[in-house]
C-alpha positions in Angstrom: 64.1 138.8 102.2 67.4 137.2 103.0 70.8 138.8 102.9 73.8 136.7 102.1 76.7 137.9 104.1 80.2 137.3 102.6 82.8 135.8 104.9 85.2 138.3 106.3 88.6 138.6 104.6 91.5 137.0 106.3 93.4 139.5 108.5 96.7 140.7 107.2 99.9 140.6 109.2 100.0 143.1 112.0 102.6 145.8 112.2 104.7 143.7 114.5 105.3 141.3 111.6 106.6 144.0 109.2 110.2 143.5 108.2 110.5 139.9 109.3 108.2 137.6 107.5 110.9 136.5 105.0 113.2 135.3 107.8 110.3 133.6 109.6 109.4 131.8 106.3 112.9 130.7 105.8 113.1 129.4 109.4 109.8 127.6 109.1 110.8 126.0 105.7 114.2 124.9 107.2 112.4 123.4 110.2 109.9 121.6 108.0 112.7 120.2 105.9 114.5 119.0 109.0 111.3 117.4 110.3 111.1 115.5 107.1 114.8 114.5 106.6 115.6 113.4 110.2 112.9 110.7 110.4 114.0 109.3 107.0 117.6 109.2 108.0 116.7 107.5 111.3 114.6 105.0 109.5 117.3 104.1 107.0 120.0 103.9 109.7 117.7 101.7 111.8 117.0 99.4 108.9 120.7 99.1 108.2 121.5 98.1 111.8 118.6 95.6 111.9 119.7 94.2 108.5 123.3 93.7 109.8 122.0 92.0 112.9 119.9 89.6 110.8 122.9 88.7 108.7 124.9 88.0 111.8 122.1 85.9 113.2 121.7 83.9 110.0 125.3 83.6 108.8 127.2 84.2 112.0 130.0 85.7 110.0 131.2 89.3 110.0 132.7 88.9 106.6 129.2 88.5 105.1 128.4 92.1 106.1 131.1 93.3 103.8 130.0 91.0 101.0 126.4 92.2 101.2 127.5 95.9 101.3 129.8 95.3 98.4 127.1 93.6 96.4 124.5 96.3 97.1 127.0 99.0 96.1 128.6 97.4 93.0 125.6 95.6 91.6 123.1 98.1 92.7 124.8 101.2 91.5 128.0 100.5 89.6 126.8 97.9 87.2 126.5 99.0 83.6 122.7 98.9 83.5 121.9 99.5 87.2 120.3 102.9 86.8 118.3 101.7 83.8 116.8 98.9 85.8 116.3 101.2 88.9 114.5 103.8 86.8 112.4 101.2 85.0 111.4 99.4 88.2 110.6 102.7 89.9 108.2 103.8 87.1 105.2 101.6 88.2 106.0 102.3 91.8 105.6 106.1 91.2 102.3 105.6 89.5 101.1 103.3 92.3 102.3 105.7 95.0 100.5 108.6 93.4 97.3 106.6 93.1 97.5 105.6 96.7 98.4 109.0 97.9 95.4 110.7 96.2 93.1 108.4 98.2 95.1 108.9 101.4 94.8 112.7 101.0 91.0 112.3 100.8 90.9 110.1 103.9 90.4 107.0 101.8 92.4 103.7 101.8 92.5 102.5 98.2 93.9 98.9 98.4 92.4 98.2 95.0 95.3 99.6 92.9 96.3 96.0 92.3 93.1 95.2 90.5 92.7 98.6 88.9 96.0 98.4 87.0 95.2 94.8 85.9 92.0 96.0 84.3 93.7 99.1 82.9 96.3 96.9 81.2 93.6 94.8 79.6 91.6 97.8 78.3 94.8 99.5 77.0 95.8 96.3 75.2 92.4 96.1 73.6 92.7 99.6 72.3 96.3 99.0 71.3 95.5 96.1 68.9 92.0 97.0 67.8 92.4 100.6 66.6 94.1 101.6 63.4 95.3 105.2 63.6 98.5 107.3 63.4 100.7 107.4 66.5 99.6 110.9 67.5 96.0 109.6 67.8 96.5 105.9 68.6 98.9 106.2 71.5 96.9 108.9 73.5 93.7 106.8 72.9 95.5 103.7 74.3 96.7 105.5 77.3 93.2 106.9 77.9 91.8 103.4 77.6 94.1 102.3 80.4 93.1 105.3 82.6 89.4 104.7 82.0 89.8 101.0 82.8 91.3 101.8 86.2 88.7 104.5 86.8 85.9 102.1 86.0 87.2 99.5 88.4 87.6 102.2 91.1 84.1 103.6 90.5 82.4 100.7 92.1 84.0 101.0 95.6 83.8 104.8 95.2 80.0 104.7 94.7 79.6 102.2 97.5 81.6 104.5 99.8 80.0 107.8 98.8 76.3 106.7 98.8 76.2 103.6 101.0 79.0 104.2 103.5 80.7 100.9 102.6 84.2 100.5 103.9 86.5 101.1 101.0 89.2 98.8 102.4 86.9 95.8 102.2 85.3 96.7 98.8 88.7 97.4 97.1 90.2 94.2 98.4 87.2 92.3 97.1 87.5 94.1 93.7 91.1 92.8 93.5 89.9 89.2 93.6 87.2 90.0 91.0 89.8 91.7 88.7 92.1 88.6 88.9 89.2 86.4 87.9 88.1 88.7 85.1 91.6 88.9 83.7 91.9 85.1 83.9 88.6 84.6 82.0 89.4 87.1 79.3 93.0 85.9 78.6 91.9 82.3 78.7 88.9 82.9 76.5 87.7 85.9 74.5 90.9 87.8 74.3 93.4 84.9 74.0 95.7 85.2 71.0 98.6 82.9 71.7 101.0 82.1 68.9 101.6 78.4 68.1 104.1 76.8 70.4 103.7 79.5 73.1 102.1 78.4 76.3 101.6 81.9 77.8 98.0 83.2 77.7 98.0 86.7 76.3 96.3 89.1 74.0 97.2 90.0 70.5 100.2 92.3 70.2 99.5 96.0 70.2 100.1 97.9 67.0 103.4 99.7 66.6 101.5 103.0 66.7 100.5 102.3 70.3 103.9 101.3 71.5 106.0 103.4 73.8 109.7 103.5 73.0 112.7 103.2 75.2 114.8 106.0 76.7 118.1 104.2 76.4 119.4 106.4 73.5 118.4 109.5 75.4 120.3 108.5 78.5 123.2 107.3 76.5 123.4 110.8 74.9 123.9 112.1 78.5 126.9 109.8 79.1 125.2 106.6 80.3 126.1 103.3 78.7 122.8 101.3 78.8 122.3 98.2 76.7 119.7 98.4 74.0 117.7 95.7 75.8 117.5 97.6 79.1 113.8 97.9 80.0 113.7 101.7 80.4 110.8 103.3 78.5 109.4 106.8 78.2 106.9 105.9 80.9 109.6 106.9 83.3 109.4 110.5 82.1 105.6 110.3 82.2 105.8 109.1 85.8 108.0 112.1 86.8 105.7 114.5 85.0 102.7 112.9 86.8 104.4 113.4 90.2 104.9 117.1 89.3 101.3 117.5 88.2 100.1 115.7 91.3 102.0 118.1 93.5 100.6 121.1 91.6 97.0 119.9 91.6 97.2 119.1 95.3 98.5 122.6 96.2 97.1 124.9 93.5 93.7 123.7 92.6 90.2 123.6 94.2 90.1 119.8 93.8 93.4 119.5 95.7 92.1 121.8 98.4 88.9 119.9 98.7 90.5 116.5 99.2 93.0 117.9 101.7 90.3 119.4 103.8 88.2 116.3 103.5 91.1 114.1 104.5 92.2 116.3 107.4 88.7 117.0 108.9 85.7 115.4 107.3 83.3 117.1 109.7 84.6 120.5 108.6 84.3 119.7 104.9 80.5 120.2 104.4 80.3 123.5 106.3 83.1 124.7 104.1 81.1 124.1 101.0 82.8 120.8 100.1 80.3 118.0 99.2 81.8 114.9 100.9 80.1 112.2 98.9 81.0 113.7 95.5 84.6 114.5 96.6 85.0 110.9 97.9 83.8 109.6 94.5 86.0 112.0 92.5 89.1 111.2 94.6 88.5 107.5 94.1 88.0 107.9 90.3 91.2 110.0 90.0 93.1 107.5 92.1 91.8 104.6 89.9 92.7 106.5 86.7 96.3 106.9 87.8 96.3 103.3 88.9 95.4 102.4 85.3 98.8 103.6 84.2 100.7 101.3 86.6 100.8 98.2 84.3 101.2 100.0 81.0 104.9 100.1 80.9 104.9 96.3 80.6 101.9 96.2 78.2 102.9 99.0 75.8 106.6 99.4 76.4 108.3 96.1 77.2 106.0 93.1 76.3 103.7 94.7 73.7 100.7 92.7 74.9 98.7 92.0 78.1 99.5 88.6 79.6 98.1 86.4 82.4 101.3 86.4 84.4 101.5 90.1 84.7 103.8 91.5 87.4 101.8 91.5 90.6 102.5 93.5 93.8 102.9 97.0 92.4 99.7 98.1 94.2 100.8 97.0 97.6 104.3 98.4 97.1 102.6 101.7 96.2 101.1 101.9 99.7 104.6 101.7 101.2 105.9 104.2 98.7 103.1 106.7 99.5 103.7 106.2 103.3 107.4 106.6 103.0 107.0 109.6 100.6 104.5 111.2 103.0 102.0 111.6 100.1 104.1 114.3 98.4 105.2 114.2 94.8 108.9 114.5 95.5 108.7 112.1 98.4 106.9 109.5 96.3 109.6 109.7 93.6 112.3 109.3 96.2 110.6 106.4 97.9 110.0 104.7 94.6 113.7 105.0 93.6 114.7 103.6 97.0 112.4 100.6 96.8 113.6 100.0 93.2 117.2 100.2 94.2 116.6 97.7 97.0 115.0 95.3 94.5 118.0 95.7 92.2 120.4 95.2 95.2 118.5 92.0 96.1 119.5 90.5 92.8 123.1 91.3 93.5 122.9 89.8 97.0 121.5 86.6 95.5 124.1 86.4 92.8 127.3 87.4 94.6 126.8 86.3 98.2 125.4 83.3 100.1 123.1 85.5 102.2 119.4 85.0 101.3 118.2 87.9 99.1 115.0 87.9 101.2 117.1 90.1 103.5 116.0 93.0 101.3 112.3 92.2 102.0 113.2 92.5 105.7 114.9 95.8 105.1 111.9 97.2 103.2 109.5 96.1 106.1 111.8 97.7 108.7 112.0 100.9 106.7 108.2 101.2 106.5 107.8 100.5 110.2 110.6 102.8 111.4 109.5 105.6 109.1 105.9 105.5 110.4 107.1 105.6 114.0 109.8 108.3 113.3 107.3 110.6 111.5 104.8 110.2 114.3 107.4 111.1 116.9 108.4 114.1 114.7 104.8 115.1 114.3 104.2 115.1 118.1 107.4 117.0 118.7 106.4 119.6 116.1 102.9 120.0 117.7 104.5 120.5 121.1 106.8 123.1 119.6 103.9 125.0 118.0 101.9 125.0 121.2 104.9 126.4 123.1 105.3 129.1 120.5 101.6 130.0 120.7 101.8 130.2 124.5 104.9 132.4 124.3 103.3 134.8 121.9 100.2 134.9 124.0 
């Protein structure tokens, strides 16, 4: 006869902690916030300095520094539709950042977001033009089709990782190439529905009941002055809601706890009752499902069909967004808005100055490098501080 012994309850705070946990919590929260903001500020300042040095090296004119700063400020923020384009551009970045962060949290490196959202756009387009139903049914089914397309494409590397130990970096990269080939085949053959006189290879247009409307009127009611053609859809609101849900799931659910433990210490996962293989697969499926939403703003909100020359690069930008945002919901939204602003500012630099707009690409790369270095330095400093506090209490 065996007796199952329950684990002991966690000890409560000792009498010496009475009366001061609130102050301690506030100090710890303020310290954590400072550890987050300081590296970001250092990274942005370093990127600005390096960008200025690059301008001086290329143009050899101090006046160009002022022209670039003016273009980034006026065209990036003060232009009539600047915020509409920034919010619209940030939408797929947020989805891609969340998809990448979910895998990061589980100790996985999902580089396959690029292929997953391509497949998700195709499956959503098929559901969008082939189903006849009211909007309340058709639109959710179309979104679900995009999510399932991304999940199906992520399932293959997830299964290979969970049950065969295959490196997910290699398998997801290979799946990107397969996805591009599959999309090319489908849009050039079975799914092609190109109107006469149009050279673009694309699917049939989705039904109006599967389209997602624009948020321009909503923002204009708040005092903005966006043009009706500004490409800002309700997917932006969905992206913000997704970031909130991601944060809550990560901190308040068993699934979030499992992937955090698995990512932090895989050897401790199984003794803690967490099945590593199943959790790896589940994390990859959820990551792929979110990735399936990345391309839907273009398919269901702006173009109204899936096309061969879909916007590429969202998945790789999502890696940078997740790193810069430190895999947190708020951080991902902030990083996505920053990268979106830099993309908008690049257009202003190209239109209003003689400085190459590729300068913004340099700034983005420098920000990623400096933020990684700065956060690592901050992490080590925090570890030394915690060890010192433990020794002092001992």
